[in-house]
N, C-alpha and C positions, 0 to 999 in steps of 0.2 A: 494197405499198401505203402512201404516206406517212400520218404519224400524223396530218394537218388531214385526211385524206379520213375516216380512219377517226372522225374525231368526230362527223363530217357524218351517220352513218349513225344513222338514229332508232331509240330504245328502244322499238318497237313489235313487236308479233307478224308475221310474215310468212314469206314465200319466198326464199331467196336461190338465184341461179344463176350458176354460177363456168364461165368460157368459158377457152380457150388463146389463145395467137396468133393463128391464124387466125378465131376466133371460134366455133369448136365448141363446145359446151355438156359439160362435161367431170364435171361435179357437182351436184346438186340438194338442198335442203337446207331443213329446217324450221325457224322459232325462235321461241320466248314473247316473245325481245329480240336485235332484230337486231343491234344493236352489240355486245352482249355477246358474241354466238354467233359474228360473225364475226370481232371482236378474239381469239376465244380459238385462229384458226388461227394466228395469229401469233406467241403464244406457246407454241405448242405442243412437245412433247419431240421430240428428234431422228429419235428412231426410231419417231414414232407415224405413223398413219394419215393426218394432215392433211400431213405434211412433203411425202407424195408430192404431193397436190393443190397445196400452195403452189408446189411447184416447176414443174410445168405450167401454172399460172393466171395469165392476164394481165389477166382483168377481172369485176367482180363486180356483177351486178345484181340488184335484189330488189324482191319485189312486198309491198305493207303489205296486210295482213289485218284483217278489225275483230276478229279471234280467232283463239285457238291453233287452235281446232278448223277454221276456214277453211282457216289455215295448213296443217293437215294433210290436207287433203282436196285442197286443191292440189297441195302436193307429191307426192301419190300420183298424181295424174293426171298429172302431167309426169313423173314419173318412167316410168309406163307408156307413154307417148306417146314420148317422145324417147329413153328407155334410155341416160344417159351412161355413160360409160366407167368411172369410180371406181362409180357406183354400182352398175352391173352385175356388176363385180370382185369388190365385198364382199358379193353378195347371198347368196352361198353360205354367210358367216360366220352370216347371219343374215336367212334367205329368210323374208318377211312371209307372215299367215296370209292364209287366205280365210274366208269364211261360206259354209258350204255348206247349201242349203237342200234335202232330199233329196225332191224331189218325185217321183223315181223309185221310193220305197218305200211299202206300201198307208199307212202311218201316219209319215209325213214329219217329220224333224227339223232342228233347226237344228247344226251342228256346226262346231268350229275344224278347218281340216285347212291343210298347208301344200302339198298336192299338190293339182294342179287336173286332174281326171279325164275320162276321154270315158264317162261313167255316167249321164246324161241329168237328171242333177240339176243344180240353177241354181248357180253359183258368184258371190261378190261379194266384190270387193278386187284386187286384196292390201291390205292395211292396214298402213302405217308403224308403228302404233302399238299393240299388243295391249289396253292397259289400256283405253281407251276403248270398244274395239269387244266387249270382255267385258263390260262394265257396259251397253252396248247389247241384247246378246244374251240377257243376264238379264232385261233389263225386258220385252223381245219376248217370252219364253218365259212370264213371269208375265202379259202384256196377253193374249196368244194362248192360253193355257191348251198350248202343244204342250208334248208329251210330252221331258223332259230323260235321258231313260235311254239307255243302248246298247244296249238288247235289241234284236234283230232280230224286227218282226213279222210275222208274214202273217196275212191276215182268212182263209185256208183252214185254216190249222191254229191258229186261237185255241182252237177246242173242246178237244183236246187239251191244252192248259194248267190241267188242273183243281187243281194244288197252288199256282195263284199267288195269292200274298197282296196288299192293297192297300196301296200306297206311302204315304207323308208327304205327298207332294204329292198324292195322288188325295184323301187325307183332309181337307187345307186348301184343296181345291180350285182347284189350279192345275196340275191335269191331269185331263182328260177320261176316264182310265182305259180307253185302248184293249188294254191286257193282260187286263183283265179282262172283255173283251167288253161293255163299257158303251156304244160306239158304233161306228158301221159305218165304214170307208173311205172311203165318199165322203160320208158328214157328217161326218166329220174333215176330210177334205181343203176342204170346205167353208168351213168354221170359221178355219182357218189359212191360208187363201190368201192374205189379206190383207196377210202380212208380204211377198210378193214386191212388192206397191205400194210401201210401205213403203222396203223396201230398193233400190226403184227411185228415191224420191225425190219419187213421186207423190201427196203426201200429202194433197191437195184432194179427187183422185180416190177415195181412200182412206176420207173423211169422207163423201163423198156415196155410196158404196156402204154405210158402214154405216148411214148414214141411210136409206134405201131398206130393209135388211133390218130395222132397228128400227119404221118404218112397218108393212112388213107383217106382221112377227110381232106387233106391239100389233092390228091389225085382225083378225087370225083368234086374238087371244085367249091367245096364249101369251106372258103377260106377265114371265115370270121371264126366259123367252131375251131378251126386249126389254129387259129391266133389264141382264142380261150387255152386250148390245150399247153400250145406253147409256153403262155405266161404260167400257166400251173406248173409245168416242167420248171421252168426257170427257177421259180419258187421255190420249188424244192431241193434244186441242185447248190443253190445259194443260201438256204437257211444256216442261220448260224449255229445252232444247237440242234441236236438231232436226238430225241430219246431213242436210247437203244433198248428195248423190252425183249433180252434173249435171256436164255437159260444159262445161269451159274454153275459150272459143276462142281462138285468137293473138291477135285484137283487142282480148279482155278483157285478156289478159297484158299488151300493149303499153301499156294504159289504165292498167294499175296500175303499171306502170314510172315511165309519165309522171306519175303522181300523186305518185307518191315524189320523183322529180326536182324536181317544183315547190315540195314541203313543203320539201325540202332549201335548194331556189334562196332560196326566202322567209325560211326561217331565218337565212341567210346575208346576204342583201338587207338584213334588218331588224334584223341584230346582235341577235337574241333567245336567251335563255338556252336556251330548250328548244325541240324540234319543234312547232309550230302545226298539232298532229294536230286539233284539234278548233276551228273559225273560228265567229263571232258575227257576221252583218252587218245593220246597221239602215239603215232609210230612211222618209221621210215622206212623206205624199199628201195633197194638199189644192188644193180648187178655191177662190180668193178668200175663204180661211181657212174653208171648209163643211164639216162632217164632215172636221175632219183625224184622219188617221189615221197610226198606222205600223208597221212591220213588222220581223219578224226572223227569220231564216232561220242555220241552223246546219248547217256542214259539218264532217264528221268523215273523217279522211285523204282528202281531197279529193271526195268522195260527197255529195251532199245527204242530209239527215237529216231527213226530212219529219217525221217524230214529231216533230221537237222545234222545228218552227216555231210562232212566239208573232206575236199582231197585237193592237195598241193601240189604242183612241179615245184621243186626246186628252183630257184633263180639267180640267188647270189654265192653258192656255195659249186665249186670245181671239185673232181674227184670225190674219194670218200672220206667225208666227214661226217659223221653222224652226228656230233656234239652241235658243230655248227647250223648243221641240217635243221635241229631238232629247235635253236634258236630263233633261226630265222621262220619258221612255221609257227611258233608259239605268239613271235612277236606279230605275224601278220594276222593270225587270229585274232588277237585280243586288241590290237590297233582297230580293225575293221568294227570288233563291238562296242569301241568308244567313239569312233566316228557316228556310226546309225543310233547310238543311245540304248544299245539292249541289255539286257540283264546279262553279268556274269555267272557261270557254274559257282557252285558249292565246293566245287574239288576237282582238281584238274590231273590224273594219270597219264605219267610217261612210261612207256614201255622201255624200260632199259635200267643202270644203274646210279651210281653217284654221279657220273660225268654227265649224263644227258639230263640228269636233274640239277646240277649248276649251271648249266647254260639255260634250261628252261626258266629258272629264277632269274637269271641275268638280263632276259628279255621281260619278263615281269615288272624289274626292278627300273629297267629304261622308260616303260610305260607307268611307272608307280602305281602299281595294280598289289594289291595284297589278296591274293586267291592262295588258300592252301594247296600246295602241289607235294607229289609225291610219286616215285620212279619204281616200279616192280621187275627186279631182275628173273629172269628166266629159269636161271639152274638152282638155286634154293628158294624160290620163290621170296626173295628177300626185300623187305619195304625198305624204301629209303626214304628218310624224314628230312625238311630240310632243319638246320639248328641240332638235329641229334647225330653223335658220333659212330654209334652200334645202329645197324639196319633192324626193324623189326620183323620177327618170324611168328607166324601166327601158324596154329593145328590146321592141319590139312584139311581137317572136318569143319572149320571154323565157316560161318554163311558168308563174314565179312570179305574171308579171302576166296573165296569162292565167286562172289560179286565182282572183286577187282580182276580177276581170271576172267571173269565173262566179256570186261569191258577191255582188258588187255588181248584178248585173243579175240576180239571181234573189231578193233584197230586193226592189228597184224592181217587179219582177213581182208578187209576192206583197201589196205595199204597192196598188197600183194596181188590182188585182183586188178586193183588200177594200173601198176607196173606191168602187170603181165598185158593187159591191153595196151599200154603205148609200146610196149617193145612188139606187139604184133601189128600196130601200126605202122612203125618203123621198117618191120621186115617187109613188108607187101608193097611200102612207097620205095625199098631199094630193089626190087626184084624187076 
């Protein structure tokens, strides 16, 4: 692979897929920084495992991910599904662990194991990275008070264990104490069954089940038990990182690769210093200057990030003046980010031509910000750039152009919907 190709790889989390000369996938890996990880293969020692891959590899595809955690999950699913040659060959060196939920026992446990047995237990995995999974299992044990001990417990023989002493987990309320006979097998299994829903990724269903349990306990005045369920529900809802274990379709993978290609193309065509992973797009909407509004949409890694959309009522411009309206909105948006000390986007896209671009740049200059800005005109899909006299025209088949069109069209849709909402409100208020 040439150095210029390596330079195009983004410094973002993702999964890389290596293929041989006839297109067979030979190795799948994940990375917190794709560029750094893939580059390392070309600087590896001659005796390392990487040399064997490089000798056979002819093509590298990669999938951009929102986080290292997402990359971990997608890597695991792809390896399980495709079973590439080098991943399988090296599995003996480091077999990935499973989480075993021993529902076949009277008092189930969560166990780490590298062997998947036919013992009626539930197995989840395998998981390529042990650190996160150990952390998850510790959290689940505390949340559901599932016993952490390795003792084989059978309900029928609990009465014989006369000399069993309560452990620290029982004293601190982190275990129901089945070894002491404080809870029956049926009740214990009922209390920990939510673990399966969690590991299946069915978070909404689990929350609904907990709400039903809490309501039933409250109605029947089991207030302490209801409080325990309430605390469990709060813990689930406030969990900062949820492990999503969902099937990723081939179409979704293809779309991820396309998004990566579009971001790379865009960086090259616009001669940007960094990957435009975060793009913010703006558009104005008004009819005869009435109820003038503007919208801002945000795309991250080529995906619409709707939680970070913003809409604006134009405050300082009267009548029809798209240029001044664009300046106002750009100034308000990025002065706000400065005040809040929040991260700026990698690229700003303006719906319009050279005039809108000029006024957007004027606002950024007043704020002393240097963010790459372009405008996209609808008629001929011309891209206007700062410090360039001629517009850039990309092929209609270009993935980079398709990404810009998606951002532009979404900004337009969002602006029009907001303007329509204000018009309807004005209409009903005047009736």
